[in-house]
C-alpha positions in Angstrom: 124.4 120.8 99.9 123.1 117.6 98.4 119.7 118.6 96.9 119.6 119.4 93.2 120.1 123.0 92.0 116.8 123.1 90.1 114.7 123.0 93.2 116.3 126.3 94.4 115.1 128.8 91.8 111.5 129.4 90.9 112.5 130.5 87.4 114.2 127.2 86.7 111.2 125.3 88.0 108.9 127.5 86.0 110.6 126.3 82.8 110.4 122.7 84.0 106.7 123.1 84.9 105.6 125.1 81.9 102.4 123.3 81.7 101.8 123.5 85.4 102.2 127.2 85.8 104.8 127.2 88.6 106.2 125.5 91.7 102.9 125.9 93.5 101.0 123.8 91.0 97.7 122.5 92.1 96.9 126.0 93.4 97.9 129.2 91.7 100.5 129.8 89.0 103.7 130.9 90.8 101.7 131.3 94.0 99.4 134.0 92.6 96.5 133.4 95.0 98.2 135.3 97.7 97.0 137.7 100.4 97.0 141.3 99.4 99.6 142.4 101.8 98.9 145.7 103.5 95.2 145.5 103.2 95.2 142.1 104.9 92.5 140.7 102.5 92.8 137.1 101.4 91.3 135.0 98.7 89.2 132.1 99.8 91.4 129.3 98.4 90.8 126.3 100.6 87.4 126.4 102.2 86.4 128.7 104.9 85.6 132.4 104.5 87.9 135.2 103.6 88.9 137.9 106.0 90.2 141.4 106.0 93.0 142.7 108.1 93.3 139.5 110.1 89.7 139.9 111.4 87.7 136.9 112.7 84.6 135.4 111.1 83.0 135.0 114.5 82.9 136.8 117.8 85.4 134.4 119.5 85.0 131.7 122.1 83.5 131.9 125.5 85.6 132.2 128.6 86.1 128.5 129.5 88.3 125.6 128.7 91.9 126.1 127.6 93.6 128.7 125.5 92.8 132.4 125.8 89.2 133.6 126.3 87.8 135.4 123.3 90.4 134.1 120.9 89.2 134.8 117.3 87.9 132.1 115.1 87.5 131.6 111.4 90.0 132.4 108.7 92.5 135.2 109.6 95.0 136.5 107.1 98.3 138.3 107.4 98.9 137.8 111.0 102.3 138.5 112.5 104.7 136.6 114.8 108.2 137.2 116.0 110.7 134.4 115.2 114.5 134.5 115.4 114.2 138.2 116.0 112.3 139.0 112.8 108.7 139.8 112.1 107.1 137.0 110.1 103.6 136.5 108.7 101.1 133.7 108.4 97.5 132.9 108.0 95.4 130.6 110.2 92.0 128.9 109.9 90.3 128.2 113.2 87.0 126.3 113.1 84.0 128.6 113.2 82.6 126.0 115.7 85.7 126.2 117.8 85.1 124.8 121.3 87.6 125.9 124.0 86.8 122.7 125.9 88.0 120.5 123.0 91.7 120.0 122.0 92.3 120.4 118.3 95.0 119.0 116.1 97.2 121.6 114.3 98.1 121.1 110.7 100.8 123.2 108.9 100.9 123.6 105.2 104.1 124.9 103.5 104.0 126.5 100.0 106.3 125.8 97.1 108.9 128.2 95.7 107.3 131.5 94.6 104.2 130.8 96.6 102.8 131.9 100.0 100.4 130.7 102.6 97.4 131.5 100.5 98.6 129.3 97.6 99.4 126.5 100.0 95.8 126.8 101.3 94.5 126.7 97.8 96.7 123.7 96.8 95.7 121.5 99.7 92.2 122.6 100.4 92.2 120.9 103.8 89.4 123.1 105.1 86.9 122.0 102.4 86.3 118.7 104.1 87.9 119.2 107.5 87.5 122.9 108.4 85.8 122.1 111.6 88.2 119.4 112.7 91.6 121.1 113.1 93.4 124.4 113.2 95.3 125.0 110.0 98.4 127.2 109.8 99.8 128.6 106.6 103.1 130.3 107.1 104.8 132.6 104.5 108.4 131.9 103.7 110.8 134.9 103.5 111.2 135.8 99.8 108.5 133.2 99.1 110.9 130.3 99.8 112.2 128.1 102.6 115.7 127.7 104.0 117.0 124.3 103.1 120.6 125.3 103.4 120.8 125.7 107.2 120.6 122.4 108.9 120.6 123.1 112.6 117.3 124.1 114.1 118.7 126.9 116.3 120.2 128.6 113.2 117.4 127.9 110.7 115.0 130.9 110.9 112.2 129.0 109.1 112.4 126.1 111.6 112.3 128.7 114.4 109.3 130.2 112.7 107.5 126.9 112.9 108.4 126.5 116.6 107.3 130.1 117.3 103.9 129.4 115.6 103.4 126.2 117.5 104.0 128.1 120.8 101.7 130.9 119.7 98.8 128.7 118.6 98.9 126.5 121.7 98.9 129.6 123.9 96.0 131.2 122.1 93.9 128.1 121.4 93.0 124.8 122.9 95.2 122.4 121.0 96.3 118.8 121.3 100.1 119.3 121.6 100.7 115.7 120.7 99.0 116.1 117.4 100.9 118.7 115.4 101.4 117.8 111.7 103.3 119.3 108.7 102.6 119.0 105.0 104.2 120.7 102.1 104.4 120.8 98.3 107.5 121.0 96.2 110.1 123.1 98.1 107.5 123.1 100.9 107.6 119.3 100.7 111.4 119.5 101.1 110.9 121.8 104.1 108.3 119.5 105.7 110.9 116.8 105.7 113.4 119.2 107.1 111.0 120.2 109.9 110.4 116.5 110.6 114.1 115.9 110.8 114.6 118.8 113.3 111.4 118.8 115.3 110.4 115.1 115.2 108.5 114.5 118.5 107.2 118.1 118.6 105.8 117.4 115.1 104.0 114.0 115.0 104.0 113.3 111.3 104.9 114.9 108.0 103.6 114.6 104.4 105.9 115.6 101.5 104.2 116.1 98.1 106.5 116.6 95.1 109.5 117.1 97.4 112.6 115.5 98.8 115.2 115.8 101.6 116.0 116.4 104.3 119.6 117.2 103.6 122.6 118.5 105.7 126.1 119.6 105.3 129.0 117.2 105.0 129.4 116.9 108.8 125.8 116.1 109.4 126.0 112.4 108.2 127.3 109.4 110.0 129.9 107.0 108.7 127.3 105.1 106.7 126.1 108.2 105.0 122.9 108.5 107.0 121.7 112.0 108.0 121.9 112.5 111.8 118.6 114.2 112.6 118.1 115.3 116.2 114.3 114.7 116.1 112.6 111.5 117.0 111.3 109.0 114.4 107.9 110.2 113.2 105.3 109.0 110.7 106.0 110.1 107.1 104.0 110.1 103.9 105.7 110.8 100.6 103.6 111.5 97.5 105.2 111.9 94.0 104.2 111.8 90.4 105.9 109.2 88.2 106.5 112.0 85.7 107.9 114.4 88.2 111.5 115.4 87.7 111.9 115.3 91.5 111.2 111.5 91.6 114.8 110.6 92.5 114.6 113.0 95.5 111.4 111.6 96.7 113.0 108.1 96.7 115.9 109.5 98.7 113.3 110.8 101.2 111.7 107.4 101.4 115.1 105.9 102.0 115.9 108.5 104.7 112.7 107.8 106.6 113.1 104.0 106.1 116.4 104.2 108.0 115.2 106.7 110.5 112.1 104.7 111.3 113.9 101.3 111.1 111.6 100.0 108.4 112.0 97.0 106.2 112.4 97.4 102.4 109.3 95.2 101.9 105.9 96.9 101.6 102.2 96.2 101.8 99.4 97.8 99.7 97.8 100.8 101.4 94.7 102.8 100.8 94.3 104.5 98.4 96.0 102.7 95.6 98.8 102.9 94.5 100.2 103.8 97.9 102.3 101.3 99.8 103.3 101.1 103.5 106.6 99.8 104.6 106.8 96.8 107.0 108.3 96.7 110.4 108.6 100.4 111.0 108.9 102.0 114.4 106.8 104.8 113.0 104.7 104.4 109.8 106.2 105.2 106.4 103.9 105.4 103.4 104.9 106.0 99.8 102.6 106.9 96.9 104.0 107.1 93.4 101.2 108.3 91.0 101.3 107.0 87.4 101.1 109.7 84.8 101.3 112.6 87.3 103.8 115.4 87.0 104.8 118.1 89.5 101.5 118.9 91.2 99.4 118.0 94.3 97.7 114.7 93.7 93.9 114.9 93.4 93.6 112.5 96.3 96.6 114.0 98.1 94.8 116.2 100.6 92.4 113.5 101.8 95.2 110.9 101.8 97.3 113.3 103.9 94.5 114.0 106.3 93.7 110.3 106.8 97.4 109.5 107.3 97.8 112.3 109.9 94.6 111.3 111.8 95.7 107.6 111.9 98.9 108.6 113.9 
């Protein structure tokens, strides 16, 4: 496996991120803002109201349009889904103003090592500005981590979780199946790139914050050393702090997407500064290296991610 050892263990990252409190920086130390498990209660980390036992904040939607009649809306914590033969958990935020006659984008947010869906919600805070504009999904990784070791989608239980959640959400709600996006921080940023590699086309764009990848085994590269991803080229945004120890990995991610999307090495300035966009891409590639920032979610990262996704 070609990613560095120190992204694998939360304890090592905790030492590296002593001033940031843990892998899920920008949210809660070590993913502390988590749902409370059996009770189903959740902290209100990213806009939208809290819920208990996966309950809805409204009475559901009327029987019209697409999706299921009466599907619950609002923030729902500790929901369950079966993926790869296992019971997995996640939280979801459906607009309180959900209209079953309107097709909504779906945005996944993946937590870092030691975190969970609640800490990803708190780190990105997508709902604060855009809670009525999309359906947001916050999966929980088994053991509070993501599988970066298993390359093939049909063997990677976390990639299968994402696919199962896509299928579940589009069955229950009225969604725009062409507008499914994935963002992640730290190990979640690595995993977002892995999902883009495997599910490109199902997922329209990815945003990796403080991450790297995707990576495969020795047999997953072509003769030129390029990873052979089965997914289609998709839009990719990479955000990294100039003082982040994962900077070399983020540059490797940029190089991966530059090859995958047939981009030129030359760039143009993008908004906001200091982001740049590569020229000549089949699908957009944007890279943001933030001066003075360490391992955390950039203050402008959530809005930059949202704008990048909605432009695709």
